[in-house]
Backbone as XML, in Angstrom:
<?xml version="1.0"?>
<chain id="A" units="angstrom">
  <residue number="1" name="MET">
    <atom name="N" x="-12.588" y="-11.588" z="-0.909"/>
    <atom name="CA" x="-11.193" y="-11.169" z="-1.560"/>
    <atom name="C" x="-10.994" y="-10.005" z="-0.957"/>
  </residue>
  <residue number="2" name="ALA">
    <atom name="N" x="-9.522" y="-10.029" z="-0.471"/>
    <atom name="CA" x="-8.158" y="-9.401" z="0.216"/>
    <atom name="C" x="-8.714" y="-7.432" z="0.059"/>
  </residue>
  <residue number="3" name="GLY">
    <atom name="N" x="-8.747" y="-6.848" z="0.861"/>
    <atom name="CA" x="-8.931" y="-5.522" z="1.767"/>
    <atom name="C" x="-7.266" y="-4.799" z="0.924"/>
  </residue>
  <residue number="4" name="ALA">
    <atom name="N" x="-7.203" y="-4.272" z="0.145"/>
    <atom name="CA" x="-5.694" y="-3.927" z="0.072"/>
    <atom name="C" x="-5.463" y="-2.049" z="0.016"/>
  </residue>
  <residue number="5" name="PHE">
    <atom name="N" x="-5.071" y="-1.783" z="1.288"/>
    <atom name="CA" x="-4.940" y="-0.994" z="1.243"/>
    <atom name="C" x="-3.847" y="0.169" z="1.052"/>
  </residue>
  <residue number="6" name="ILE">
    <atom name="N" x="-3.767" y="0.864" z="-0.169"/>
    <atom name="CA" x="-2.398" y="1.965" z="-1.139"/>
    <atom name="C" x="-2.271" y="2.757" z="-0.150"/>
  </residue>
  <residue number="7" name="SER">
    <atom name="N" x="-0.612" y="2.808" z="0.532"/>
    <atom name="CA" x="0.120" y="3.574" z="1.159"/>
    <atom name="C" x="0.806" y="4.145" z="-0.025"/>
  </residue>
  <residue number="8" name="HIS">
    <atom name="N" x="1.325" y="5.410" z="-0.586"/>
    <atom name="CA" x="1.901" y="6.421" z="-1.481"/>
    <atom name="C" x="2.004" y="7.524" z="-1.427"/>
  </residue>
  <residue number="9" name="ARG">
    <atom name="N" x="3.191" y="7.537" z="-1.685"/>
    <atom name="CA" x="3.294" y="10.140" z="-1.550"/>
    <atom name="C" x="2.246" y="10.066" z="-2.318"/>
  </residue>
  <residue number="10" name="SER">
    <atom name="N" x="1.996" y="11.432" z="-2.020"/>
    <atom name="CA" x="0.902" y="12.229" z="-2.992"/>
    <atom name="C" x="2.064" y="12.328" z="-4.077"/>
  </residue>
  <residue number="11" name="SER">
    <atom name="N" x="2.932" y="12.879" z="-4.434"/>
    <atom name="CA" x="3.705" y="12.851" z="-5.684"/>
    <atom name="C" x="3.961" y="11.621" z="-6.428"/>
  </residue>
  <residue number="12" name="ASP">
    <atom name="N" x="3.431" y="10.023" z="-6.146"/>
    <atom name="CA" x="3.510" y="9.292" z="-6.631"/>
    <atom name="C" x="1.479" y="9.263" z="-7.114"/>
  </residue>
  <residue number="13" name="LYS">
    <atom name="N" x="1.045" y="10.199" z="-6.950"/>
    <atom name="CA" x="-0.368" y="9.924" z="-6.796"/>
    <atom name="C" x="-0.802" y="8.919" z="-8.126"/>
  </residue>
  <residue number="14" name="ALA">
    <atom name="N" x="-0.347" y="9.110" z="-9.084"/>
    <atom name="CA" x="-0.546" y="8.457" z="-10.086"/>
    <atom name="C" x="-0.008" y="7.197" z="-10.854"/>
  </residue>
  <residue number="15" name="ARG">
    <atom name="N" x="0.872" y="6.712" z="-10.418"/>
    <atom name="CA" x="1.477" y="5.653" z="-10.448"/>
    <atom name="C" x="0.796" y="4.544" z="-9.480"/>
  </residue>
  <residue number="16" name="ALA">
    <atom name="N" x="0.250" y="5.255" z="-8.375"/>
    <atom name="CA" x="-0.272" y="4.997" z="-7.272"/>
    <atom name="C" x="-2.306" y="4.348" z="-7.875"/>
  </residue>
  <residue number="17" name="GLU">
    <atom name="N" x="-2.102" y="5.193" z="-8.571"/>
    <atom name="CA" x="-3.575" y="5.154" z="-9.196"/>
    <atom name="C" x="-3.968" y="3.422" z="-9.958"/>
  </residue>
  <residue number="18" name="ALA">
    <atom name="N" x="-2.670" y="4.019" z="-10.912"/>
    <atom name="CA" x="-2.359" y="2.846" z="-12.222"/>
    <atom name="C" x="-2.642" y="1.667" z="-11.269"/>
  </residue>
  <residue number="19" name="LEU">
    <atom name="N" x="-1.404" y="2.041" z="-10.109"/>
    <atom name="CA" x="-1.251" y="0.311" z="-10.038"/>
    <atom name="C" x="-3.172" y="-0.340" z="-9.045"/>
  </residue>
  <residue number="20" name="GLY">
    <atom name="N" x="-3.808" y="1.217" z="-8.159"/>
    <atom name="CA" x="-5.141" y="0.631" z="-8.133"/>
    <atom name="C" x="-5.606" y="-0.120" z="-8.532"/>
  </residue>
  <residue number="21" name="LEU">
    <atom name="N" x="-6.338" y="0.645" z="-10.006"/>
    <atom name="CA" x="-6.836" y="-0.006" z="-10.759"/>
    <atom name="C" x="-6.500" y="-1.367" z="-11.489"/>
  </residue>
  <residue number="22" name="GLU">
    <atom name="N" x="-5.884" y="-1.830" z="-11.498"/>
    <atom name="CA" x="-5.126" y="-2.576" z="-12.074"/>
    <atom name="C" x="-5.711" y="-4.082" z="-10.821"/>
  </residue>
  <residue number="23" name="LEU">
    <atom name="N" x="-4.921" y="-3.533" z="-9.738"/>
    <atom name="CA" x="-5.346" y="-4.906" z="-8.731"/>
    <atom name="C" x="-7.150" y="-4.392" z="-8.413"/>
  </residue>
  <residue number="24" name="THR">
    <atom name="N" x="-7.682" y="-3.847" z="-9.165"/>
    <atom name="CA" x="-8.891" y="-4.037" z="-9.218"/>
    <atom name="C" x="-9.583" y="-4.523" z="-10.021"/>
  </residue>
  <residue number="25" name="ALA">
    <atom name="N" x="-8.903" y="-4.207" z="-11.777"/>
    <atom name="CA" x="-9.844" y="-5.087" z="-12.497"/>
    <atom name="C" x="-9.377" y="-7.188" z="-12.165"/>
  </residue>
  <residue number="26" name="ARG">
    <atom name="N" x="-8.371" y="-7.100" z="-11.305"/>
    <atom name="CA" x="-7.941" y="-8.294" z="-10.739"/>
    <atom name="C" x="-9.136" y="-8.928" z="-9.966"/>
  </residue>
  <residue number="27" name="GLY">
    <atom name="N" x="-9.565" y="-8.006" z="-9.351"/>
    <atom name="CA" x="-10.290" y="-9.026" z="-8.699"/>
    <atom name="C" x="-10.579" y="-8.064" z="-7.079"/>
  </residue>
  <residue number="28" name="HIS">
    <atom name="N" x="-9.787" y="-7.809" z="-7.018"/>
    <atom name="CA" x="-9.790" y="-7.134" z="-5.244"/>
    <atom name="C" x="-10.292" y="-5.547" z="-4.810"/>
  </residue>
  <residue number="29" name="ARG">
    <atom name="N" x="-10.428" y="-5.366" z="-3.680"/>
    <atom name="CA" x="-10.873" y="-4.422" z="-2.794"/>
    <atom name="C" x="-10.142" y="-3.163" z="-2.405"/>
  </residue>
  <residue number="30" name="VAL">
    <atom name="N" x="-9.827" y="-2.596" z="-3.298"/>
    <atom name="CA" x="-8.350" y="-1.878" z="-2.936"/>
    <atom name="C" x="-8.936" y="-0.213" z="-2.835"/>
  </residue>
  <residue number="31" name="TRP">
    <atom name="N" x="-8.463" y="0.346" z="-1.644"/>
    <atom name="CA" x="-8.789" y="1.543" z="-0.882"/>
    <atom name="C" x="-7.565" y="2.760" z="-1.122"/>
  </residue>
  <residue number="32" name="LEU">
    <atom name="N" x="-8.090" y="3.505" z="-1.793"/>
    <atom name="CA" x="-7.006" y="4.676" z="-2.383"/>
    <atom name="C" x="-7.343" y="5.889" z="-1.740"/>
  </residue>
  <residue number="33" name="ASP">
    <atom name="N" x="-6.376" y="6.934" z="-1.425"/>
    <atom name="CA" x="-7.285" y="8.168" z="-0.694"/>
    <atom name="C" x="-7.720" y="9.072" z="-2.111"/>
  </residue>
  <residue number="34" name="LEU">
    <atom name="N" x="-7.113" y="8.686" z="-2.487"/>
    <atom name="CA" x="-8.117" y="9.047" z="-3.806"/>
    <atom name="C" x="-9.111" y="9.202" z="-4.245"/>
  </residue>
  <residue number="35" name="TRP">
    <atom name="N" x="-9.831" y="7.644" z="-4.375"/>
    <atom name="CA" x="-10.990" y="7.254" z="-4.068"/>
    <atom name="C" x="-11.712" y="7.340" z="-2.950"/>
  </residue>
  <residue number="36" name="GLU">
    <atom name="N" x="-10.993" y="7.352" z="-1.979"/>
    <atom name="CA" x="-11.947" y="7.106" z="-0.679"/>
    <atom name="C" x="-12.150" y="8.634" z="0.747"/>
  </residue>
  <residue number="37" name="ILE">
    <atom name="N" x="-11.112" y="9.207" z="0.069"/>
    <atom name="CA" x="-11.375" y="10.211" z="1.050"/>
    <atom name="C" x="-12.514" y="11.577" z="-0.077"/>
  </residue>
  <residue number="38" name="GLY">
    <atom name="N" x="-13.405" y="12.513" z="0.506"/>
    <atom name="CA" x="-14.256" y="13.365" z="0.042"/>
    <atom name="C" x="-14.248" y="14.275" z="0.010"/>
  </residue>
  <residue number="39" name="ILE">
    <atom name="N" x="-14.737" y="15.391" z="0.068"/>
    <atom name="CA" x="-14.491" y="16.391" z="0.140"/>
    <atom name="C" x="-15.349" y="16.893" z="1.978"/>
  </residue>
  <residue number="40" name="GLY">
    <atom name="N" x="-14.464" y="17.300" z="2.981"/>
    <atom name="CA" x="-15.461" y="17.419" z="3.479"/>
    <atom name="C" x="-15.472" y="16.275" z="5.014"/>
  </residue>
  <residue number="41" name="ASP">
    <atom name="N" x="-14.573" y="14.875" z="4.488"/>
    <atom name="CA" x="-14.833" y="14.002" z="5.127"/>
    <atom name="C" x="-13.213" y="14.476" z="6.210"/>
  </residue>
  <residue number="42" name="SER">
    <atom name="N" x="-13.532" y="13.494" z="7.514"/>
    <atom name="CA" x="-11.974" y="13.584" z="7.964"/>
    <atom name="C" x="-11.418" y="12.753" z="6.969"/>
  </residue>
  <residue number="43" name="ILE">
    <atom name="N" x="-9.873" y="13.075" z="7.358"/>
    <atom name="CA" x="-8.793" y="12.762" z="6.612"/>
    <atom name="C" x="-8.394" y="11.038" z="7.239"/>
  </residue>
  <residue number="44" name="VAL">
    <atom name="N" x="-8.172" y="11.586" z="8.651"/>
    <atom name="CA" x="-7.700" y="11.289" z="9.513"/>
    <atom name="C" x="-8.631" y="9.839" z="9.850"/>
  </residue>
  <residue number="45" name="ALA">
    <atom name="N" x="-10.195" y="10.643" z="10.268"/>
    <atom name="CA" x="-11.121" y="8.854" z="10.205"/>
    <atom name="C" x="-10.837" y="7.939" z="9.055"/>
  </residue>
  <residue number="46" name="ARG">
    <atom name="N" x="-11.406" y="8.632" z="7.809"/>
    <atom name="CA" x="-11.136" y="7.730" z="6.693"/>
    <atom name="C" x="-9.844" y="6.552" z="6.705"/>
  </residue>
  <residue number="47" name="ILE">
    <atom name="N" x="-8.646" y="7.451" z="6.867"/>
    <atom name="CA" x="-8.026" y="6.401" z="7.099"/>
    <atom name="C" x="-7.933" y="5.527" z="7.550"/>
  </residue>
  <residue number="48" name="ASP">
    <atom name="N" x="-8.446" y="5.969" z="9.295"/>
    <atom name="CA" x="-8.556" y="5.005" z="10.088"/>
    <atom name="C" x="-9.439" y="3.717" z="9.438"/>
  </residue>
  <residue number="49" name="ALA">
    <atom name="N" x="-10.504" y="3.864" z="9.268"/>
    <atom name="CA" x="-11.536" y="3.235" z="8.732"/>
    <atom name="C" x="-11.008" y="2.078" z="7.687"/>
  </residue>
  <residue number="50" name="GLY">
    <atom name="N" x="-10.271" y="2.772" z="6.701"/>
    <atom name="CA" x="-9.382" y="1.942" z="5.711"/>
    <atom name="C" x="-8.089" y="1.042" z="6.224"/>
  </residue>
  <residue number="51" name="LEU">
    <atom name="N" x="-7.486" y="0.882" z="7.051"/>
    <atom name="CA" x="-6.695" y="0.111" z="7.556"/>
    <atom name="C" x="-7.240" y="-0.539" z="8.763"/>
  </residue>
  <residue number="52" name="ALA">
    <atom name="N" x="-8.188" y="-0.610" z="9.350"/>
    <atom name="CA" x="-9.362" y="-1.228" z="9.961"/>
    <atom name="C" x="-10.005" y="-2.309" z="8.916"/>
  </residue>
  <residue number="53" name="ASP">
    <atom name="N" x="-9.709" y="-1.672" z="7.857"/>
    <atom name="CA" x="-11.244" y="-3.125" z="7.034"/>
    <atom name="C" x="-10.137" y="-3.272" z="6.288"/>
  </residue>
  <residue number="54" name="ALA">
    <atom name="N" x="-8.729" y="-3.055" z="5.926"/>
    <atom name="CA" x="-7.604" y="-4.132" z="5.274"/>
    <atom name="C" x="-6.926" y="-5.125" z="5.626"/>
  </residue>
  <residue number="55" name="SER">
    <atom name="N" x="-6.767" y="-6.218" z="4.616"/>
    <atom name="CA" x="-6.286" y="-7.810" z="5.075"/>
    <atom name="C" x="-4.892" y="-7.107" z="4.920"/>
  </residue>
  <residue number="56" name="HIS">
    <atom name="N" x="-4.126" y="-5.930" z="4.256"/>
    <atom name="CA" x="-2.894" y="-5.929" z="3.426"/>
    <atom name="C" x="-2.860" y="-4.067" z="2.882"/>
  </residue>
  <residue number="57" name="LEU">
    <atom name="N" x="-1.310" y="-3.659" z="3.219"/>
    <atom name="CA" x="-0.964" y="-2.460" z="3.585"/>
    <atom name="C" x="-0.048" y="-2.970" z="1.884"/>
  </residue>
  <residue number="58" name="VAL">
    <atom name="N" x="-0.231" y="-2.237" z="0.988"/>
    <atom name="CA" x="1.123" y="-2.347" z="0.007"/>
    <atom name="C" x="1.069" y="-1.026" z="-0.143"/>
  </residue>
  <residue number="59" name="LEU">
    <atom name="N" x="2.478" y="-0.888" z="1.015"/>
    <atom name="CA" x="3.493" y="-0.192" z="1.001"/>
    <atom name="C" x="4.166" y="0.399" z="-0.495"/>
  </residue>
  <residue number="60" name="CYS">
    <atom name="N" x="3.962" y="1.675" z="-1.321"/>
    <atom name="CA" x="4.399" y="2.526" z="-2.318"/>
    <atom name="C" x="5.991" y="2.800" z="-2.012"/>
  </residue>
  <residue number="61" name="LEU">
    <atom name="N" x="6.875" y="2.661" z="-2.504"/>
    <atom name="CA" x="8.371" y="2.680" z="-2.584"/>
    <atom name="C" x="8.522" y="4.017" z="-3.312"/>
  </residue>
  <residue number="62" name="SER">
    <atom name="N" x="9.267" y="4.780" z="-2.734"/>
    <atom name="CA" x="9.719" y="5.981" z="-4.021"/>
    <atom name="C" x="10.912" y="6.219" z="-3.946"/>
  </residue>
  <residue number="63" name="ASP">
    <atom name="N" x="11.506" y="7.146" z="-5.194"/>
    <atom name="CA" x="13.024" y="7.413" z="-5.492"/>
    <atom name="C" x="13.302" y="8.896" z="-4.884"/>
  </residue>
  <residue number="64" name="ASP">
    <atom name="N" x="12.123" y="9.492" z="-3.870"/>
    <atom name="CA" x="11.947" y="10.307" z="-3.279"/>
    <atom name="C" x="11.886" y="9.893" z="-1.804"/>
  </residue>
  <residue number="65" name="ALA">
    <atom name="N" x="13.720" y="10.286" z="-1.643"/>
    <atom name="CA" x="14.440" y="10.406" z="-0.680"/>
    <atom name="C" x="13.449" y="11.082" z="1.079"/>
  </residue>
  <residue number="66" name="THR">
    <atom name="N" x="12.874" y="11.972" z="0.464"/>
    <atom name="CA" x="12.273" y="12.537" z="1.933"/>
    <atom name="C" x="11.133" y="11.534" z="2.169"/>
  </residue>
  <residue number="67" name="ARG">
    <atom name="N" x="11.254" y="11.485" z="3.828"/>
    <atom name="CA" x="10.150" y="10.925" z="4.437"/>
    <atom name="C" x="8.685" y="11.267" z="4.510"/>
  </residue>
  <residue number="68" name="ALA">
    <atom name="N" x="8.212" y="10.078" z="4.140"/>
    <atom name="CA" x="6.591" y="10.985" z="3.989"/>
    <atom name="C" x="5.498" y="10.824" z="5.591"/>
  </residue>
  <residue number="69" name="PRO">
    <atom name="N" x="5.307" y="11.674" z="6.549"/>
    <atom name="CA" x="4.747" y="11.778" z="7.496"/>
    <atom name="C" x="3.173" y="10.729" z="7.174"/>
  </residue>
  <residue number="70" name="TRP">
    <atom name="N" x="2.108" y="11.159" z="6.399"/>
    <atom name="CA" x="1.600" y="9.885" z="6.039"/>
    <atom name="C" x="1.353" y="8.778" z="6.192"/>
  </residue>
  <residue number="71" name="MET">
    <atom name="N" x="2.755" y="8.298" z="5.187"/>
    <atom name="CA" x="2.599" y="7.077" z="4.626"/>
    <atom name="C" x="3.575" y="6.376" z="6.208"/>
  </residue>
  <residue number="72" name="ASP">
    <atom name="N" x="4.700" y="7.163" z="6.963"/>
    <atom name="CA" x="5.031" y="6.487" z="8.759"/>
    <atom name="C" x="4.012" y="5.728" z="8.873"/>
  </residue>
  <residue number="73" name="ARG">
    <atom name="N" x="2.698" y="6.925" z="9.242"/>
    <atom name="CA" x="1.913" y="6.308" z="10.138"/>
    <atom name="C" x="1.416" y="5.278" z="10.126"/>
  </residue>
  <residue number="74" name="GLU">
    <atom name="N" x="1.082" y="5.309" z="8.149"/>
    <atom name="CA" x="-0.254" y="3.705" z="7.922"/>
    <atom name="C" x="0.619" y="2.876" z="7.979"/>
  </residue>
  <residue number="75" name="TRP">
    <atom name="N" x="2.047" y="2.744" z="6.996"/>
    <atom name="CA" x="2.815" y="1.530" z="7.538"/>
    <atom name="C" x="3.043" y="0.734" z="8.900"/>
  </residue>
  <residue number="76" name="MET">
    <atom name="N" x="3.154" y="2.239" z="9.620"/>
    <atom name="CA" x="3.932" y="1.272" z="10.896"/>
    <atom name="C" x="2.408" y="0.964" z="12.058"/>
  </residue>
  <residue number="77" name="SER">
    <atom name="N" x="1.223" y="1.791" z="11.597"/>
    <atom name="CA" x="0.141" y="1.187" z="12.288"/>
    <atom name="C" x="-0.030" y="-0.184" z="11.855"/>
  </residue>
  <residue number="78" name="ALA">
    <atom name="N" x="0.249" y="-0.576" z="10.482"/>
    <atom name="CA" x="-0.538" y="-1.462" z="9.999"/>
    <atom name="C" x="1.045" y="-2.680" z="10.388"/>
  </residue>
  <residue number="79" name="LEU">
    <atom name="N" x="2.478" y="-2.389" z="10.558"/>
    <atom name="CA" x="3.394" y="-3.350" z="11.249"/>
    <atom name="C" x="2.736" y="-3.398" z="12.370"/>
  </residue>
  <residue number="80" name="ALA">
    <atom name="N" x="2.878" y="-2.950" z="13.147"/>
    <atom name="CA" x="2.349" y="-2.740" z="14.362"/>
    <atom name="C" x="1.163" y="-3.842" z="15.125"/>
  </residue>
  <residue number="81" name="ARG">
    <atom name="N" x="0.594" y="-3.682" z="13.985"/>
    <atom name="CA" x="-1.041" y="-4.659" z="14.189"/>
    <atom name="C" x="-0.768" y="-6.420" z="13.387"/>
  </residue>
  <residue number="82" name="GLN">
    <atom name="N" x="0.509" y="-5.597" z="12.073"/>
    <atom name="CA" x="0.730" y="-7.330" z="11.759"/>
    <atom name="C" x="1.597" y="-8.200" z="13.175"/>
  </residue>
  <residue number="83" name="LEU">
    <atom name="N" x="2.332" y="-7.357" z="14.123"/>
    <atom name="CA" x="3.196" y="-8.123" z="14.756"/>
    <atom name="C" x="2.280" y="-8.691" z="15.908"/>
  </residue>
  <residue number="84" name="THR">
    <atom name="N" x="1.185" y="-8.355" z="16.121"/>
    <atom name="CA" x="-0.101" y="-8.871" z="17.162"/>
    <atom name="C" x="-0.494" y="-9.487" z="16.845"/>
  </residue>
  <residue number="85" name="GLY">
    <atom name="N" x="-0.928" y="-10.149" z="15.550"/>
    <atom name="CA" x="-1.322" y="-11.016" z="14.959"/>
    <atom name="C" x="-2.601" y="-10.777" z="14.122"/>
  </residue>
  <residue number="86" name="ALA">
    <atom name="N" x="-2.935" y="-9.013" z="14.239"/>
    <atom name="CA" x="-4.252" y="-8.279" z="13.294"/>
    <atom name="C" x="-4.781" y="-9.058" z="12.402"/>
  </residue>
  <residue number="87" name="GLY">
    <atom name="N" x="-3.786" y="-10.084" z="12.092"/>
    <atom name="CA" x="-4.627" y="-10.022" z="10.434"/>
    <atom name="C" x="-3.634" y="-9.253" z="9.233"/>
  </residue>
  <residue number="88" name="ILE">
    <atom name="N" x="-3.321" y="-8.493" z="9.219"/>
    <atom name="CA" x="-3.081" y="-7.656" z="7.938"/>
    <atom name="C" x="-1.394" y="-7.882" z="7.759"/>
  </residue>
  <residue number="89" name="THR">
    <atom name="N" x="-1.324" y="-7.884" z="6.563"/>
    <atom name="CA" x="-0.165" y="-7.832" z="6.298"/>
    <atom name="C" x="0.853" y="-6.411" z="5.273"/>
  </residue>
  <residue number="90" name="VAL">
    <atom name="N" x="1.860" y="-6.488" z="5.422"/>
    <atom name="CA" x="2.673" y="-5.247" z="5.291"/>
    <atom name="C" x="3.320" y="-5.920" z="3.248"/>
  </residue>
  <residue number="91" name="LEU">
    <atom name="N" x="3.024" y="-5.440" z="2.617"/>
    <atom name="CA" x="3.769" y="-5.488" z="1.548"/>
    <atom name="C" x="4.302" y="-4.959" z="0.667"/>
  </residue>
  <residue number="92" name="PRO">
    <atom name="N" x="5.709" y="-4.669" z="0.774"/>
    <atom name="CA" x="6.313" y="-3.210" z="0.054"/>
    <atom name="C" x="6.451" y="-3.828" z="-1.027"/>
  </residue>
  <residue number="93" name="ALA">
    <atom name="N" x="6.507" y="-2.409" z="-2.110"/>
    <atom name="CA" x="6.470" y="-2.299" z="-3.160"/>
    <atom name="C" x="7.026" y="-0.852" z="-3.678"/>
  </residue>
  <residue number="94" name="ARG">
    <atom name="N" x="8.103" y="-1.531" z="-5.108"/>
    <atom name="CA" x="9.261" y="-0.064" z="-5.267"/>
    <atom name="C" x="7.965" y="0.245" z="-6.529"/>
  </residue>
  <residue number="95" name="LEU">
    <atom name="N" x="7.624" y="1.324" z="-6.518"/>
    <atom name="CA" x="6.741" y="1.752" z="-7.587"/>
    <atom name="C" x="7.599" y="2.902" z="-8.065"/>
  </residue>
  <residue number="96" name="THR">
    <atom name="N" x="8.495" y="3.922" z="-7.589"/>
    <atom name="CA" x="8.879" y="4.129" z="-8.380"/>
    <atom name="C" x="10.929" y="4.467" z="-7.584"/>
  </residue>
  <residue number="97" name="GLY">
    <atom name="N" x="11.146" y="3.847" z="-6.902"/>
    <atom name="CA" x="12.436" y="3.546" z="-6.557"/>
    <atom name="C" x="12.914" y="3.298" z="-5.542"/>
  </residue>
  <residue number="98" name="GLY">
    <atom name="N" x="13.205" y="3.582" z="-4.463"/>
    <atom name="CA" x="13.877" y="3.938" z="-2.780"/>
    <atom name="C" x="13.899" y="2.015" z="-2.147"/>
  </residue>
  <residue number="99" name="ASP">
    <atom name="N" x="14.177" y="2.566" z="-1.242"/>
    <atom name="CA" x="14.648" y="0.921" z="-0.487"/>
    <atom name="C" x="13.653" y="1.038" z="0.459"/>
  </residue>
  <residue number="100" name="PRO">
    <atom name="N" x="13.092" y="0.230" z="0.536"/>
    <atom name="CA" x="12.271" y="-0.628" z="2.333"/>
    <atom name="C" x="12.790" y="0.039" z="2.910"/>
  </residue>
  <residue number="101" name="PRO">
    <atom name="N" x="12.027" y="0.794" z="4.171"/>
    <atom name="CA" x="12.630" y="0.900" z="5.855"/>
    <atom name="C" x="13.807" y="-0.361" z="6.064"/>
  </residue>
  <residue number="102" name="ALA">
    <atom name="N" x="14.387" y="0.359" z="6.839"/>
    <atom name="CA" x="14.870" y="-0.569" z="7.755"/>
    <atom name="C" x="14.381" y="-2.041" z="8.238"/>
  </residue>
  <residue number="103" name="ILE">
    <atom name="N" x="13.683" y="-1.897" z="8.880"/>
    <atom name="CA" x="12.588" y="-2.774" z="10.083"/>
    <atom name="C" x="12.059" y="-3.384" z="8.409"/>
  </residue>
  <residue number="104" name="LEU">
    <atom name="N" x="11.290" y="-2.927" z="7.641"/>
    <atom name="CA" x="11.382" y="-4.447" z="6.660"/>
    <atom name="C" x="12.385" y="-4.717" z="5.624"/>
  </residue>
  <residue number="105" name="ALA">
    <atom name="N" x="13.504" y="-4.327" z="5.645"/>
    <atom name="CA" x="14.398" y="-4.720" z="4.950"/>
    <atom name="C" x="14.602" y="-6.514" z="4.660"/>
  </residue>
  <residue number="106" name="ASP">
    <atom name="N" x="13.914" y="-6.965" z="5.560"/>
    <atom name="CA" x="13.989" y="-8.756" z="5.044"/>
    <atom name="C" x="12.601" y="-9.117" z="4.469"/>
  </residue>
  <residue number="107" name="ILE">
    <atom name="N" x="11.770" y="-8.361" z="4.074"/>
    <atom name="CA" x="10.728" y="-8.557" z="3.510"/>
    <atom name="C" x="10.726" y="-8.624" z="2.019"/>
  </residue>
  <residue number="108" name="ARG">
    <atom name="N" x="10.937" y="-9.609" z="0.800"/>
    <atom name="CA" x="11.163" y="-8.960" z="0.029"/>
    <atom name="C" x="9.686" y="-8.172" z="-0.834"/>
  </residue>
  <residue number="109" name="TYR">
    <atom name="N" x="10.227" y="-7.476" z="-1.796"/>
    <atom name="CA" x="9.373" y="-6.228" z="-2.214"/>
    <atom name="C" x="8.672" y="-6.770" z="-3.760"/>
  </residue>
  <residue number="110" name="ALA">
    <atom name="N" x="7.931" y="-6.106" z="-4.268"/>
    <atom name="CA" x="7.066" y="-6.818" z="-5.284"/>
    <atom name="C" x="8.189" y="-5.156" z="-5.995"/>
  </residue>
  <residue number="111" name="ASP">
    <atom name="N" x="8.702" y="-5.657" z="-7.258"/>
    <atom name="CA" x="9.923" y="-4.728" z="-8.278"/>
    <atom name="C" x="9.241" y="-3.570" z="-9.258"/>
  </residue>
  <residue number="112" name="LEU">
    <atom name="N" x="7.435" y="-2.983" z="-9.159"/>
    <atom name="CA" x="6.910" y="-2.236" z="-10.376"/>
    <atom name="C" x="8.044" y="-1.623" z="-10.699"/>
  </residue>
  <residue number="113" name="VAL">
    <atom name="N" x="9.125" y="-1.085" z="-10.486"/>
    <atom name="CA" x="10.005" y="-0.461" z="-11.762"/>
    <atom name="C" x="10.536" y="-1.218" z="-12.838"/>
  </residue>
  <residue number="114" name="ALA">
    <atom name="N" x="11.519" y="-2.067" z="-12.152"/>
    <atom name="CA" x="11.706" y="-3.510" z="-12.863"/>
    <atom name="C" x="11.115" y="-4.141" z="-14.054"/>
  </residue>
  <residue number="115" name="ASP">
    <atom name="N" x="9.595" y="-4.431" z="-13.764"/>
    <atom name="CA" x="8.602" y="-5.530" z="-14.888"/>
    <atom name="C" x="6.959" y="-4.833" z="-14.168"/>
  </residue>
  <residue number="116" name="TRP">
    <atom name="N" x="6.992" y="-3.607" z="-14.482"/>
    <atom name="CA" x="5.439" y="-3.390" z="-13.738"/>
    <atom name="C" x="4.522" y="-4.839" z="-13.908"/>
  </residue>
  <residue number="117" name="ASP">
    <atom name="N" x="3.824" y="-5.703" z="-15.006"/>
    <atom name="CA" x="3.352" y="-7.063" z="-15.361"/>
    <atom name="C" x="3.724" y="-8.009" z="-14.342"/>
  </residue>
  <residue number="118" name="ALA">
    <atom name="N" x="4.749" y="-8.181" z="-14.576"/>
    <atom name="CA" x="5.193" y="-10.054" z="-13.246"/>
    <atom name="C" x="4.957" y="-8.672" z="-11.545"/>
  </residue>
  <residue number="119" name="ALA">
    <atom name="N" x="5.007" y="-7.658" z="-11.539"/>
    <atom name="CA" x="5.067" y="-7.284" z="-9.950"/>
    <atom name="C" x="4.240" y="-7.358" z="-9.744"/>
  </residue>
  <residue number="120" name="VAL">
    <atom name="N" x="2.870" y="-6.754" z="-10.518"/>
    <atom name="CA" x="1.195" y="-6.585" z="-10.328"/>
    <atom name="C" x="1.074" y="-7.712" z="-10.207"/>
  </residue>
  <residue number="121" name="ALA">
    <atom name="N" x="1.398" y="-8.717" z="-10.771"/>
    <atom name="CA" x="0.591" y="-10.059" z="-10.866"/>
    <atom name="C" x="1.067" y="-11.100" z="-10.329"/>
  </residue>
  <residue number="122" name="GLU">
    <atom name="N" x="2.629" y="-10.969" z="-9.160"/>
    <atom name="CA" x="2.919" y="-11.197" z="-7.712"/>
    <atom name="C" x="2.196" y="-10.417" z="-6.449"/>
  </residue>
  <residue number="123" name="LEU">
    <atom name="N" x="1.864" y="-9.457" z="-6.459"/>
    <atom name="CA" x="1.155" y="-8.662" z="-5.865"/>
    <atom name="C" x="0.051" y="-9.386" z="-5.901"/>
  </residue>
  <residue number="124" name="ASP">
    <atom name="N" x="-1.027" y="-9.222" z="-6.878"/>
    <atom name="CA" x="-2.753" y="-10.446" z="-6.898"/>
    <atom name="C" x="-2.260" y="-11.640" z="-6.030"/>
  </residue>
  <residue number="125" name="ARG">
    <atom name="N" x="-1.040" y="-12.129" z="-6.452"/>
    <atom name="CA" x="-1.309" y="-13.635" z="-5.733"/>
    <atom name="C" x="-0.615" y="-13.950" z="-4.104"/>
  </residue>
  <residue number="126" name="ALA">
    <atom name="N" x="0.029" y="-12.636" z="-3.787"/>
    <atom name="CA" x="0.144" y="-11.904" z="-2.066"/>
    <atom name="C" x="-1.353" y="-11.590" z="-1.639"/>
  </residue>
  <residue number="127" name="LEU">
    <atom name="N" x="-2.143" y="-11.225" z="-2.680"/>
    <atom name="CA" x="-3.484" y="-10.607" z="-1.942"/>
    <atom name="C" x="-4.411" y="-11.825" z="-2.100"/>
  </residue>
  <residue number="128" name="ARG">
    <atom name="N" x="-4.400" y="-12.633" z="-2.795"/>
    <atom name="CA" x="-5.420" y="-13.776" z="-2.576"/>
    <atom name="C" x="-5.195" y="-14.315" z="-1.298"/>
  </residue>
  <residue number="129" name="PRO">
    <atom name="N" x="-6.089" y="-14.602" z="-0.555"/>
    <atom name="CA" x="-6.328" y="-15.885" z="0.569"/>
    <atom name="C" x="-5.712" y="-17.112" z="0.405"/>
  </residue>
</chain>
């Protein structure tokens, strides 16, 4: 099953975790910082390992207009790998609002704000091989 790395703002951690639980219940391997980074772990090393193992990065878009530096590094890294054929796909998901970054504007996103269940089903289908 696909490895889904969930990239989210810390202010959206509760909804990101709910999404992770839903995808896990549907049989997907999910990497979520709340579950994968423990006390004493190197944050950078754990994120790097998670991204290296992921076949998909779910980019959780937020209504918070402030940019999140960690998220930017995660999705930009995944996009660079995607564009070089490295076998990862960026899946934008409107978690609490917001729009995708301009470079991702042509990619259809899952709209969890408008219809949570339908968007989770769409993500489930996108994560399947």
